[in-house]
Each structure stands twice: as C-alpha cells, then as structure tokens.
N, C-alpha and C positions, 0 to 999 in steps of 0.2 A: 443495405443488407437485404438479401432476398428472403430470408426466413428467420424465425426466432432462434432456431438452432445455431445458425451462423452468428447471429447477434450475441447469443449467450457465450459461445466459444470465443468470440472476439473480445468481449468484455473480460472474460476470465483470463485470456492471454495478456491483455493490457495490465491487469493487476499483477499477474505473475512476472511479466517482464519488468514492471515498475519496481517490484521487490528485488529482483535480481540486480537491477541497475543500482538501487539503493544499497544493497548489501555489498556489492563489489566496491562501490565508492567508499562506503564506510570502512571497509577493511584496508583500502588503500590509504585513507586518511589516518587510520589508526597506526599503520606502519610508519607513516611520515611523522606522526606525533611522537612515536617512540624514538625515532632517530633524533628529532629536535630535542626531546627530553635528555637523551644521552649526551648530546652535544651542548647541553645547557643553553639552548636557544629558547629562553623563557617567553619572549614575545611571540615567537613562532609557535611555541607549544600552546600558549593561551589562544592564539588564533585558531589552531587546530581544534581545541576544545569547543570554541564557539561555533566553528563551522560544522562540527559533528552534531551539535545541538540543533542547528538550523536545518540540517540535511533531511531529517525525517519529515518535517513540515513541508519543505520544498518538494520532496519526492512524492508525498501523498497528494499535494496540490496538483502536480503534473499528471498523476494518474486520474485524479478527479476530473480535470479538464478534458483529458482524452476520452474518458467514459461519457461525460456529458455530451461531447461532440458526437460520439458514436451512437448514443441512445436518442439524442434529440428530445422530442416531446415524450418519448417513452420512458424518460428518466423517472417519471411519476408512476409508472406501471408496477404496482406492488407484486403482482403475480410474476412478472418478468424478473424482478429482483430476487424473489424466492427461488426461481429456476436457475438464476446465475449463481446464487449462493450454493445451491445443491450441486450444480455442475462443478463449480470450483472446488468444493469440499471433496467430492468424489475423486478428483484428479490429484488432490494434495497427498493422498495415500501413496501415490507413485513417486513422490518427490523425497529424496533423502533429506533428513533434518527438517521435515516440514513444520515442526513446531515454531521455527523462526519466522515463517511466512504468515502464520495465522494472525498475529496481532498487527501486521503491517497495515492492512487496510480492511476494515470491517465492511462487509457488504450490508448496507442498511436494510432494515425490514420495511421501511416505508418509501424507499426509492429516493431518499434525500441524500445529499452529498457533502460533509466537512467534519473532520474527526473531533470527537469529544469522548475520550476514552473512559470506560468503566467496565470492569470485568464481569461477565455474566457466565457462571459456570455451566449452565445448560446449553450454551451456544458453542458452536464449533469455533467461532471467531470472538474477538472482543465485541462487546455490545455497544461499540461507539456509534453514536448517531451522527450521520453525515448530512449536514444541511447544505442546500444549494447556495452557492455564492452568486450573487447577482451584482 
C-alpha cells in the first residue's frame, strides 16, 4: 500500500465486504432452513442451525486473516486502528440498515485481532477485543 489512506480504505472495505458476504450467506441458509423445516427434514434442519452458528466465527476469521495480511506489521499500530475505525464509522452512515453491520466485526482499540464480544455503549461498535491468532 502506498499510503495510510489507501490502507485505511482497504481495511474498511475488507470488513464491509466480509459482512456483506456473511449476511448474504446467512439469509440463503435461513431460506434453506425454512424449506427443510416445512418439508420436515429434521436432520437437514438441524444441520442448517449448526451451520448458521458456525458462520459468524468463520466469517470473522476470514476477515481477520485478510486484514492481518493487508496490515502486516502495522497490525499493532494503535493510531492506524483508530483511523480505520473512524473511517469505517463515517462510511456506515451511507449504508442502509447499518445497525446490522456494526456488531459484525469490532475494530480493536489496540490493533489486536479475534472476537470476544461485550457491548460498550459509548462505542460505535461492540467493544470486542480481537487478539492476534498465531
């Protein structure tokens, strides 16, 4: 990346794209689960429930890996994380139903990366701490 602005925009886009992918897949799975339920396919319905539960974690991990790859050693740069959070938050106002995206992936205050959710009312995002997976 040539400069911080590009890096910040890229990380924000990774998070946004990850949420859109997660959300689309979740809705597809939900429709399939409804069909299975209506057809009394209990085994398939149970598989859908389990798959939806795993989807969030898998989706966040995918985003985390992409961000780690994008940031490299700068993943520990607290100032950069603050600027990514700010940029991402500003652009959320332009997204319809943006309340659904806020809890998807919390941008950490300390540049670390793996979710541990706890709500923090003063924050735009959930205050999940994301620890680096090594």
